[in-house]
C-alpha positions as CSV (number, residue, x, y, z in Angstrom):
1,M,0.0,-0.2,-0.3
2,A,2.6,2.7,1.0
3,R,4.7,1.6,-2.1
4,H,1.5,2.4,-4.2
5,A,1.0,5.6,-2.2
6,H,4.2,7.2,-3.1
7,A,4.1,6.0,-6.9
8,T,0.3,7.1,-7.5
9,P,-0.7,9.0,-4.4
10,S,-3.8,10.1,-6.6
11,A,-4.9,6.4,-7.9
12,P,-8.4,5.1,-7.1
13,A,-7.8,2.8,-3.9
14,L,-11.3,2.4,-2.6
15,L,-14.8,3.5,-4.1
16,A,-18.7,2.9,-3.1
17,P,-22.2,4.1,-4.4
18,G,-23.0,7.5,-2.8
19,S,-19.0,8.0,-1.5
20,S,-16.0,9.9,-2.1
21,V,-13.1,8.4,-3.8
22,V,-10.3,7.1,-1.5
23,T,-7.1,7.6,-2.9
24,Y,-3.6,5.4,-2.0
25,A,-2.5,8.6,-0.5
26,D,-6.2,8.9,1.8
27,L,-5.5,4.8,2.6
28,S,-1.6,5.6,3.4
29,D,-2.8,8.7,5.3
30,A,-5.4,7.0,7.4
31,A,-3.2,4.2,8.4
32,T,-1.1,6.4,9.6
33,R,-3.7,8.2,11.6
34,A,-5.4,4.7,12.7
35,K,-1.5,4.2,14.6
36,V,-2.1,7.9,16.4
37,W,-5.3,6.6,17.5
38,L,-4.5,3.5,18.5
39,T,-1.7,4.8,20.6
40,S,-3.8,7.4,22.5
41,K,-5.5,4.9,23.3
42,G,-2.8,2.5,24.9
43,L,-3.1,0.3,22.0
44,G,-0.2,-1.4,20.0
45,A,0.7,-4.0,17.8
46,R,-0.3,-7.1,19.2
47,S,-3.4,-5.6,20.4
48,R,-6.6,-7.1,19.2
49,I,-9.3,-5.2,17.5
50,A,-12.9,-6.4,16.8
51,V,-14.0,-4.5,14.2
52,C,-18.2,-4.4,14.0
53,L,-19.7,-2.6,11.1
54,P,-22.1,-2.6,8.3
55,H,-20.7,-3.8,4.7
56,G,-19.2,-1.1,2.5
57,I,-16.3,1.6,2.5
58,A,-16.0,2.2,5.8
59,L,-15.7,-1.5,7.0
60,A,-12.9,-1.6,4.0
61,L,-11.1,1.4,5.2
62,T,-11.3,0.4,9.2
63,V,-9.9,-2.7,8.4
64,V,-7.1,-1.9,6.0
65,A,-5.8,1.2,8.0
66,M,-6.3,-0.8,11.4
67,G,-5.1,-4.1,10.2
68,C,-1.7,-1.9,9.6
69,H,-0.8,-2.2,13.2
70,A,-3.1,-4.1,15.3
71,T,-4.7,-7.4,15.0
72,V,-8.0,-7.4,13.5
73,V,-10.8,-9.4,14.8
74,A,-13.2,-9.3,12.1
75,L,-17.1,-10.0,13.2
76,H,-20.0,-10.7,11.3
77,P,-22.5,-7.5,11.7
78,G,-25.6,-9.6,11.4
79,L,-24.9,-11.9,14.7
80,T,-26.9,-11.8,17.9
81,E,-26.0,-9.8,21.1
82,T,-25.4,-12.9,22.6
83,E,-23.1,-14.6,19.8
84,L,-21.2,-11.4,19.6
85,A,-20.4,-11.4,22.9
86,A,-19.6,-15.4,22.8
87,L,-16.8,-14.6,20.4
88,L,-15.4,-11.4,21.6
89,A,-14.9,-13.1,24.7
90,D,-13.3,-16.0,23.2
91,A,-11.1,-14.3,20.5
92,R,-9.7,-12.6,23.9
93,A,-10.3,-8.4,22.3
94,D,-8.6,-5.8,23.5
95,A,-11.5,-3.5,21.9
96,L,-14.6,-3.2,20.1
97,L,-15.0,-0.9,17.3
98,G,-18.1,0.0,15.9
99,W,-20.2,3.2,14.8
100,P,-20.6,6.0,17.4
101,G,-23.7,6.0,19.2
102,D,-24.2,2.6,18.5
103,P,-25.6,1.3,21.8
104,L,-25.1,-2.9,20.9
105,A,-21.1,-1.9,20.3
106,A,-20.9,-0.1,23.6
107,R,-22.9,-2.2,25.5
108,L,-20.7,-5.4,24.4
109,A,-17.7,-2.8,25.3
110,R,-18.7,-2.6,29.0
111,Q,-19.8,-6.1,28.8
112,Q,-16.5,-7.5,28.3
113,R,-14.9,-5.1,29.9
114,I,-12.8,-4.0,26.9
115,T,-12.4,-0.4,25.3
116,Y,-14.8,0.8,23.5
117,L,-13.8,2.8,19.6
118,A,-16.2,5.1,18.4
119,L,-15.2,5.4,14.6
120,D,-14.5,8.8,13.6
121,L,-14.5,8.3,9.7
122,E,-14.0,12.3,9.0
123,R,-10.9,12.3,11.2
124,L,-9.9,9.1,10.1
125,L,-9.5,10.5,6.3
126,S,-8.7,14.3,7.3
127,G,-7.0,14.5,10.7
128,P,-3.7,15.3,11.2
129,T,-0.8,12.8,10.0
130,E,2.5,13.9,12.1
131,V,3.5,10.7,14.7
132,S,5.3,12.3,17.6
133,D,8.8,10.7,18.1
134,V,6.5,9.2,21.7
135,E,3.9,7.9,19.9
136,T,6.4,6.1,17.3
137,D,8.2,4.3,20.3
138,A,5.3,3.7,21.9
139,C,3.5,1.5,19.0
140,A,6.5,-0.4,17.1
141,G,5.1,-1.6,14.2
142,P,4.4,-5.5,14.6
143,L,6.2,-8.0,12.8
144,P,6.1,-10.4,9.7
145,D,4.8,-13.1,11.8
146,D,2.7,-11.4,13.8
147,T,-1.3,-12.4,13.6
148,A,-3.0,-9.4,11.2
149,F,-6.2,-10.6,11.1
150,V,-8.8,-13.6,13.5
151,L,-11.1,-14.9,11.2
152,F,-13.9,-17.6,12.4
153,T,-14.1,-20.8,10.6
154,S,-17.9,-21.4,9.4
155,G,-18.6,-23.8,11.7
156,T,-19.9,-26.7,9.4
157,T,-18.7,-29.5,11.5
158,G,-19.3,-28.1,14.7
159,Q,-18.1,-24.7,16.7
160,P,-16.6,-22.0,14.7
161,K,-12.8,-22.2,15.3
162,R,-10.5,-19.1,15.4
163,V,-8.2,-18.7,12.9
164,P,-4.8,-16.4,13.1
165,L,-3.3,-15.1,9.8
166,T,-0.5,-13.4,9.8
167,H,0.9,-10.1,7.8
168,R,3.1,-12.7,6.2
169,Q,0.9,-14.9,5.4
170,V,-1.7,-13.0,4.3
171,L,0.5,-10.4,2.0
172,A,1.5,-13.9,0.5
173,S,-2.0,-14.8,-0.5
174,A,-3.0,-11.2,-1.6
175,C,0.0,-11.6,-4.0
176,N,-0.6,-14.8,-5.3
177,I,-4.1,-14.0,-6.2
178,A,-3.1,-10.9,-7.5
179,Q,-0.5,-12.8,-9.8
180,H,-2.6,-15.2,-10.7
181,L,-5.5,-13.2,-11.7
182,A,-2.8,-10.8,-13.6
183,L,-4.6,-7.8,-12.1
184,T,-3.0,-4.0,-12.9
185,P,-3.8,-0.8,-11.8
186,D,-6.0,-0.2,-14.4
187,D,-8.2,-3.5,-13.1
188,R,-11.0,-2.2,-10.8
189,G,-12.7,-5.3,-8.6
190,L,-16.7,-5.0,-7.5
191,C,-16.7,-6.7,-3.8
192,L,-19.1,-8.6,-3.2
193,M,-18.4,-10.8,-0.7
194,P,-18.2,-9.7,3.4
195,L,-15.0,-9.1,5.2
196,F,-15.3,-11.2,7.9
197,H,-14.6,-14.2,5.7
198,S,-11.1,-14.7,3.9
199,H,-12.7,-14.9,0.4
200,G,-13.9,-11.1,0.7
201,L,-11.0,-10.0,3.0
202,V,-8.0,-11.5,0.6
203,G,-9.9,-12.2,-2.5
204,G,-12.0,-9.4,-2.5
205,L,-10.1,-6.8,-1.2
206,L,-6.5,-7.0,-0.3
207,A,-5.4,-8.8,-3.7
208,P,-6.6,-6.2,-5.6
209,L,-5.1,-3.2,-3.6
210,A,-1.6,-5.5,-3.6
211,A,-1.7,-5.0,-7.5
212,G,-2.5,-1.4,-6.8
213,S,-6.0,-1.5,-8.8
214,S,-9.1,-0.4,-7.0
215,V,-11.8,-1.8,-5.3
216,V,-15.4,-0.9,-5.5
217,C,-16.7,-1.5,-1.9
218,T,-20.4,-2.3,-2.0
219,P,-23.1,-3.7,1.0
220,G,-22.8,-6.8,0.1
221,F,-24.9,-8.4,-3.4
222,D,-28.1,-6.2,-3.9
223,G,-30.0,-7.8,-7.2
224,A,-31.6,-4.1,-7.2
225,A,-28.7,-2.1,-7.5
226,F,-26.2,-4.4,-9.2
227,M,-26.2,-3.7,-12.8
228,S,-26.3,0.0,-11.9
229,W,-23.3,-0.4,-10.7
230,F,-22.0,-1.7,-13.3
231,A,-22.8,1.1,-15.2
232,E,-21.5,3.3,-12.5
233,F,-18.2,1.7,-11.7
234,A,-17.4,-0.2,-14.9
235,P,-15.9,-2.9,-13.3
236,T,-13.4,-5.3,-14.9
237,W,-13.9,-8.3,-12.5
238,Y,-15.5,-9.8,-9.7
239,T,-15.6,-12.4,-7.7
240,A,-18.2,-14.5,-5.7
241,A,-19.9,-17.4,-4.4
242,P,-21.9,-19.8,-6.8
243,T,-24.9,-18.3,-5.0
244,I,-24.2,-15.1,-5.9
245,H,-22.7,-16.1,-9.7
246,R,-26.5,-17.7,-9.9
247,A,-28.6,-14.6,-8.9
248,I,-26.0,-12.2,-11.6
249,A,-27.0,-14.7,-14.2
250,D,-30.8,-14.3,-13.4
251,L,-30.6,-10.7,-13.5
252,A,-28.8,-10.7,-17.3
253,D,-31.4,-13.1,-18.3
254,E,-34.1,-11.0,-16.6
255,A,-32.5,-8.3,-19.0
256,G,-32.2,-9.7,-21.9
257,G,-28.6,-10.2,-21.8
258,A,-25.6,-8.5,-20.2
259,P,-24.7,-4.9,-20.8
260,S,-23.1,-4.4,-23.9
261,T,-21.2,-1.5,-22.5
262,H,-19.6,-4.2,-19.6
263,R,-15.6,-4.1,-19.3
264,L,-15.5,-7.4,-17.3
265,R,-12.7,-9.7,-18.8
266,F,-13.3,-12.1,-16.0
267,M,-15.0,-13.8,-13.1
268,R,-13.6,-15.1,-10.0
269,S,-15.8,-18.4,-8.2
270,A,-14.7,-19.7,-4.9
271,S,-16.0,-20.8,-1.4
272,S,-18.0,-23.7,-3.0
273,A,-18.2,-26.0,-5.6
274,L,-19.8,-23.9,-9.0
275,P,-21.9,-26.6,-11.4
276,A,-20.4,-26.9,-14.8
277,G,-24.0,-25.7,-16.0
278,L,-23.7,-22.5,-14.2
279,Q,-20.4,-21.8,-15.3
280,Q,-21.4,-22.4,-19.3
281,R,-24.1,-20.0,-18.6
282,L,-22.4,-17.1,-16.9
283,E,-19.3,-17.2,-20.1
284,H,-22.4,-17.2,-22.4
285,L,-23.8,-14.6,-20.3
286,W,-21.4,-12.4,-20.1
287,G,-18.6,-13.5,-22.7
288,A,-15.9,-13.3,-20.3
289,P,-14.3,-16.7,-18.6
290,V,-15.3,-17.8,-15.4
291,I,-12.0,-19.0,-13.3
292,E,-12.9,-21.3,-10.5
293,S,-10.8,-21.8,-7.9
294,Y,-10.4,-23.4,-4.3
295,G,-9.1,-22.6,-0.8
296,M,-10.4,-21.9,3.0
297,T,-10.0,-19.8,5.6
298,E,-6.9,-21.5,6.9
299,S,-4.7,-21.0,3.7
300,A,-5.9,-17.0,3.0
301,T,-8.4,-18.0,1.0
302,Q,-6.4,-20.0,-1.9
303,M,-4.8,-22.8,-2.4
304,A,-5.8,-23.6,-6.3
305,S,-7.3,-22.2,-8.9
306,N,-7.8,-22.4,-12.6
307,P,-5.9,-20.6,-15.0
308,L,-6.9,-17.2,-17.0
309,P,-7.4,-17.5,-20.8
310,P,-5.3,-19.2,-22.9
311,G,-4.4,-21.5,-19.9
312,L,-6.9,-24.8,-19.7
313,R,-10.2,-24.5,-17.5
314,K,-11.9,-27.2,-16.6
315,P,-15.2,-27.5,-15.5
316,G,-15.8,-29.0,-12.3
317,S,-12.5,-28.8,-11.2
318,V,-11.0,-26.0,-8.7
319,G,-7.8,-26.1,-11.1
320,L,-4.1,-26.2,-10.8
321,P,-2.0,-25.7,-7.0
322,A,-1.5,-21.9,-6.6
323,G,-0.6,-20.4,-3.6
324,A,0.2,-24.2,-1.9
325,A,1.6,-27.9,-2.6
326,L,-1.0,-30.0,-2.6
327,R,-1.4,-33.7,-2.1
328,V,-4.3,-36.5,-2.3
329,I,-3.8,-39.5,0.5
330,D,-5.1,-42.2,1.7
331,D,-5.6,-43.2,5.5
332,D,-2.1,-44.4,5.6
333,G,-0.6,-41.2,4.3
334,I,0.2,-42.8,0.6
335,D,-0.5,-40.4,-2.5
336,Q,-3.3,-41.6,-4.3
337,P,-2.9,-42.1,-7.9
338,A,-4.9,-39.8,-10.5
339,G,-8.3,-40.5,-10.5
340,S,-8.6,-41.9,-6.8
341,V,-10.1,-40.1,-4.3
342,G,-8.4,-39.4,-1.1
343,S,-7.9,-36.5,1.5
344,I,-6.2,-33.4,0.5
345,V,-3.6,-32.0,2.3
346,A,-1.6,-28.8,1.6
347,R,1.3,-26.9,2.7
348,G,3.0,-23.5,2.0
349,P,3.4,-19.9,2.3
350,V,-0.3,-19.1,2.8
351,V,-1.4,-22.4,5.0
352,F,-1.8,-21.5,8.5
353,S,0.4,-23.0,11.6
354,G,-2.9,-23.6,13.8
355,Y,-6.2,-22.8,15.2
356,E,-5.9,-20.6,18.7
357,D,-6.1,-22.3,21.6
358,A,-7.2,-25.8,20.5
359,P,-4.6,-28.5,20.6
360,E,-6.8,-31.2,20.2
361,A,-8.1,-29.9,16.9
362,N,-4.7,-29.2,15.4
363,A,-3.5,-32.6,16.3
364,A,-6.0,-33.8,13.7
365,A,-5.2,-31.0,11.9
366,F,-1.5,-31.7,10.7
367,R,0.0,-35.0,9.5
368,D,3.8,-35.1,9.3
369,G,4.0,-30.8,8.3
370,W,0.9,-31.0,6.2
371,F,-2.5,-29.4,7.2
372,V,-5.5,-32.0,6.8
373,T,-8.0,-30.0,5.0
374,G,-10.8,-31.9,5.7
375,D,-11.8,-32.0,2.0
376,L,-11.9,-35.1,-0.4
377,G,-10.6,-34.8,-4.3
378,W,-8.9,-36.5,-6.9
379,F,-6.4,-35.2,-9.5
380,D,-6.6,-35.8,-13.0
381,A,-3.3,-37.3,-15.2
382,D,-2.6,-33.0,-16.0
383,G,-2.1,-32.2,-12.3
384,Y,-6.1,-30.3,-12.2
385,L,-8.0,-31.2,-8.8
386,Y,-11.4,-32.2,-7.8
387,V,-13.0,-31.4,-4.8
388,V,-15.7,-33.9,-4.1
389,G,-16.9,-33.1,-0.6
390,R,-15.9,-32.7,3.3
391,N,-14.4,-35.9,5.6
392,A,-17.2,-34.8,7.6
393,D,-20.4,-35.0,5.1
394,T,-19.7,-38.6,4.1
395,I,-23.0,-40.2,5.0
396,N,-23.4,-43.7,6.9
397,R,-26.8,-45.4,6.3
398,G,-27.5,-48.0,7.9
399,G,-23.6,-48.9,7.4
400,E,-23.4,-48.2,3.5
401,K,-21.0,-45.0,3.3
402,F,-21.2,-42.7,0.4
403,A,-20.0,-39.2,-0.4
404,P,-22.7,-36.5,-1.2
405,F,-21.5,-35.5,-4.2
406,E,-22.1,-38.9,-5.8
407,I,-26.3,-37.8,-5.4
408,E,-25.6,-34.0,-6.5
409,R,-24.0,-35.1,-9.3
410,A,-26.7,-37.6,-10.6
411,L,-29.5,-35.0,-9.8
412,L,-27.2,-32.3,-11.7
413,R,-27.7,-34.5,-14.9
414,L,-31.4,-34.5,-14.7
415,P,-32.8,-31.8,-16.9
416,A,-35.0,-30.2,-14.2
417,V,-32.8,-29.6,-11.7
418,A,-30.5,-26.3,-11.7
419,Q,-28.7,-26.8,-8.4
420,A,-28.9,-30.1,-5.6
421,A,-27.1,-30.3,-2.2
422,A,-27.6,-33.8,-0.8
423,Y,-27.0,-34.3,3.4
424,P,-27.8,-36.9,6.2
425,V,-30.5,-36.8,8.7
426,P,-31.3,-38.6,11.7
427,H,-33.2,-41.9,11.9
428,P,-33.7,-44.2,14.3
429,T,-32.9,-47.7,12.8
430,L,-30.4,-46.9,10.2
431,G,-28.4,-44.1,12.2
432,E,-28.7,-42.3,9.4
433,D,-30.8,-41.3,6.2
434,V,-30.2,-39.0,3.4
435,H,-32.5,-36.6,2.1
436,A,-31.4,-33.6,-1.0
437,A,-32.9,-30.4,-2.0
438,V,-33.1,-29.6,-5.2
439,V,-34.0,-26.3,-6.9
440,L,-35.5,-26.2,-10.8
441,M,-34.5,-24.9,-13.8
442,H,-36.8,-21.8,-15.0
443,G,-40.3,-23.4,-16.0
444,S,-39.8,-26.4,-14.5
445,N,-42.4,-27.9,-12.8
446,A,-40.9,-31.4,-11.9
447,H,-42.4,-33.0,-8.7
448,P,-40.0,-34.5,-6.2
449,H,-41.5,-37.8,-6.4
450,A,-40.5,-37.9,-10.2
451,I,-36.9,-36.8,-9.4
452,R,-36.8,-39.3,-6.9
453,T,-38.1,-41.9,-9.4
454,A,-35.4,-40.7,-12.0
455,L,-32.4,-41.6,-10.0
456,F,-33.5,-45.2,-9.6
457,G,-30.6,-46.8,-12.0
458,T,-28.2,-44.2,-12.0
459,L,-27.9,-44.5,-8.0
460,A,-27.7,-47.6,-6.1
461,A,-30.5,-47.8,-4.1
462,F,-29.3,-47.5,-0.6
463,K,-28.2,-43.8,-2.1
464,V,-31.3,-43.0,-3.6
465,P,-32.9,-39.6,-1.2
466,T,-35.6,-40.7,1.3
467,R,-37.0,-37.5,0.5
468,I,-36.7,-34.4,-2.2
469,H,-37.4,-31.1,-1.3
470,V,-37.8,-28.6,-3.8
471,L,-36.9,-25.2,-2.8
472,D,-36.9,-21.8,-4.2
473,E,-32.6,-21.4,-3.1
474,I,-30.5,-23.9,-0.7
475,P,-29.9,-22.3,2.6
476,V,-25.9,-21.3,2.6
477,G,-23.9,-19.4,5.1
478,A,-23.0,-16.0,5.5
479,G,-19.7,-16.8,3.3
480,G,-21.9,-18.9,0.7
481,K,-20.5,-22.0,2.1
482,L,-22.7,-25.2,2.1
483,Q,-23.3,-26.0,5.7
484,R,-24.7,-29.4,5.0
485,R,-25.4,-31.0,8.2
486,R,-27.2,-28.0,9.3
487,L,-29.8,-28.3,6.5
488,H,-31.9,-30.5,7.6
489,E,-32.7,-28.5,10.5
490,S,-32.9,-25.7,8.5
491,I,-35.3,-27.4,5.5
492,E,-37.4,-28.8,8.4
493,C,-38.2,-25.5,10.3
494,T,-39.2,-23.7,6.9
495,A,-41.4,-26.3,5.9
496,A,-43.1,-26.4,9.5
497,A,-43.8,-22.4,9.2
498,S,-45.1,-22.8,5.9
499,S,-47.1,-25.8,5.7
500,G,-51.1,-25.4,5.9
501,A,-53.2,-27.7,6.9
502,P,-52.7,-31.4,5.3
503,R,-54.8,-32.9,2.6
504,A,-57.3,-35.1,4.1
505,L,-56.3,-39.1,3.2
506,S,-58.3,-40.9,0.6
507,A,-59.5,-44.3,1.7
508,I,-56.5,-46.3,0.4
509,E,-54.3,-43.9,1.3
510,A,-55.7,-44.4,5.1
511,R,-55.4,-48.0,5.1
512,V,-51.7,-47.4,4.2
513,A,-51.5,-45.2,6.7
514,M,-52.3,-47.8,9.4
515,L,-50.0,-50.6,7.5
516,F,-47.3,-48.1,7.7
517,A,-48.5,-47.3,11.7
518,G,-48.7,-50.7,12.6
519,L,-45.1,-51.6,11.7
520,L,-43.7,-48.8,12.8
521,G,-45.2,-48.2,16.2
522,R,-45.9,-44.2,15.7
523,Q,-48.7,-42.0,14.3
524,V,-49.3,-41.6,10.2
525,T,-51.5,-38.9,9.8
526,R,-50.3,-37.2,6.4
527,P,-50.3,-38.2,2.7
528,D,-46.4,-37.5,2.8
529,D,-45.4,-39.3,5.6
530,N,-42.5,-40.9,5.0
531,F,-42.6,-45.1,5.7
532,L,-38.2,-44.4,5.3
533,A,-38.2,-40.8,7.5
534,L,-40.5,-42.2,10.0
535,G,-38.3,-45.4,10.9
536,G,-38.5,-47.9,8.1
537,D,-35.6,-49.3,6.1
538,S,-35.2,-52.2,4.1
539,L,-35.9,-54.7,6.8
540,S,-39.3,-53.6,7.4
541,A,-39.9,-52.9,3.7
542,A,-39.5,-56.4,3.3
543,R,-41.8,-57.3,6.1
544,L,-44.8,-54.4,4.4
545,A,-44.5,-56.0,1.1
546,Q,-44.7,-59.8,2.3
547,W,-47.8,-58.8,4.6
548,V,-49.5,-56.9,1.9
549,N,-48.6,-59.7,-0.5
550,E,-49.8,-62.3,2.0
551,T,-52.9,-60.2,2.8
552,W,-54.2,-58.8,-0.6
553,G,-52.4,-61.5,-3.2
554,V,-50.9,-58.7,-4.7
555,D,-47.0,-58.9,-5.8
556,M,-45.2,-56.2,-4.1
557,S,-41.5,-55.9,-3.3
558,A,-39.4,-54.5,-0.9
559,S,-37.8,-52.3,-3.6
560,A,-41.1,-51.0,-4.6
561,V,-41.8,-49.8,-1.1
562,L,-38.0,-48.1,-1.4
563,A,-39.2,-46.4,-4.6
564,A,-42.7,-45.0,-3.3
565,P,-42.1,-44.6,0.5
566,T,-44.9,-42.0,1.2
567,V,-48.3,-42.9,2.1
568,G,-49.9,-41.3,-1.1
569,A,-47.0,-42.9,-3.4
570,F,-47.3,-46.4,-2.0
571,A,-50.9,-46.0,-1.8
572,A,-50.9,-45.4,-5.5
573,L,-48.3,-48.4,-6.5
574,L,-50.6,-50.7,-4.1
575,L,-53.6,-49.3,-6.9
576,D,-51.9,-50.4,-9.7
577,A,-51.6,-53.5,-7.9
578,I,-54.8,-54.6,-7.5
579,D,-55.8,-53.4,-10.9
580,E,-54.1,-56.2,-12.1
581,A,-55.1,-58.2,-9.3
582,D,-58.5,-58.4,-10.8
583,A,-61.5,-60.6,-8.5
584,L,-58.5,-59.8,-5.5
585,G,-58.4,-56.3,-6.4
586,D,-62.5,-56.0,-6.3
587,A,-62.5,-57.6,-2.4
588,L,-59.6,-55.2,-1.4
589,Q,-61.6,-52.5,-2.8
590,N,-64.9,-53.4,-1.3
591,E,-63.1,-53.6,2.4
592,I,-61.5,-50.3,1.8
593,D,-65.1,-49.0,0.5
594,Q,-66.5,-49.9,3.7
595,L,-64.3,-47.9,5.4
596,T,-66.3,-45.0,7.5
597,E,-65.3,-41.8,8.4
598,G,-65.0,-43.1,12.1
599,D,-62.8,-46.0,11.0
600,I,-60.4,-44.0,9.2
601,D,-60.0,-41.8,12.6
602,R,-59.4,-44.6,14.4
603,L,-57.2,-46.5,12.3
604,L,-54.3,-43.8,12.3
605,H,-55.1,-42.7,16.2
606,H,-54.6,-46.4,17.2
607,G,-52.7,-48.2,14.6
608,A,-53.4,-51.7,13.0
């Protein structure tokens, strides 16, 4: 930053809608003023300053200026007071910086007995820059291996852990990304990702500043304003998670195409896997390449990336190692051959040295000096890496273990499916069952049962999800990452909140509900009640099929139950079997027809 401030002081560094331009000279001076201010508050190079500000240019300016002289603890501004208090205490913050008059920030600082810093943005941008000898001595600059930022992991497999990123590590990652993307002072990045995650902080903010280019600091992705930002700032690139890329593609479609005057030379994708179909759609709409990369908080955001053209980009791959050495190993630590899935491990200048205050986590996180990412993947013969999921996401369905990506890949091959996420759910006899959430292609009205049925034959029966949930969007965390083991709770809560009164059961459905209830020992009252989700498995499905066959002389198999596990679907299957059984079917139909409303109510609430 100081180098660019000296070489091109008037060059724009930070821009934002409705704000004045912050030049590199302004940014450098703000960093000097931040040092004076911190020193006056008794805060030095190793002090921890928690920053809780909304997304935008003030946050970007503060993070950079404070990060030059102290450790910045970046907080999610959308967290509750209880959550923020827990993070402040855990991170051992010395001060909390917020807007003047922010009652929450002031209250949190008092509760934690730490210094409250009210941000004076005008003073930071235009106050005195002189530093006295006393102040200089009292606030010596940080060393390369001092902690610059403390970020929190997304907590997809447990409580968030604190990741300390050193000045050396952050600078190495920012310069690596800038070089990989061939950023120059003529480039202008649109920063859409939050700065409390490494994707936004390092990839969206620090990497372009390392190259001397400018950054448009948005308040976060806003579909209504996105196209106006393009017209006002003419960005040459942006970086985002796939959920944002999809929204941008939709905006371009709705507008009849991307603006003809846009200056995008590439789009960067990170945080989670980018579907190949979405990549192709973006490139068609914008006429610019999508560069998919791979990394994590522990690596200051990038360890692998596809190259810019004319380098080869492979859809579905996160590219070649870029910033770290990467290996794919088996359980014994042996490197896997091309095409074989194993655990991804990393080592290099961008990789952190361990979580704070977490000896047990660190013991598991490193193996022979290599960081165990927790991701599963494989290299192809050209050295391109494919990430297929998290080790912790492996589903164990009654002893059969498989990765969710296998199901998602099968779902995404269906013409009706635009997005897919498979995830485990608790099951009383299997231990874990599998569900899937999908977002349909625009204009499709495919039924969940039809989608599920289409998977048989492409997946082993035990991998076929018990339930398919059709959603408008798949829930992700603030950083755009899929939190797979929280999907079940999130989707069930949403369904419970939006569900109305259930449709009344037909007579045949009431009989099926009674059979389910008798075998499972629990109430079954709705057409979409699911035999498998309520505790059924292959053994109880076999008993159900046997009972139906012996009682009514039809020919049903256990696999039929597994293929049509809801009350409504199995009832329809049973009616088809009845039609084929002719006379026996007439007898069963008479039995069903004679059920009164009282009989149905008794069967539903008291079992067989």
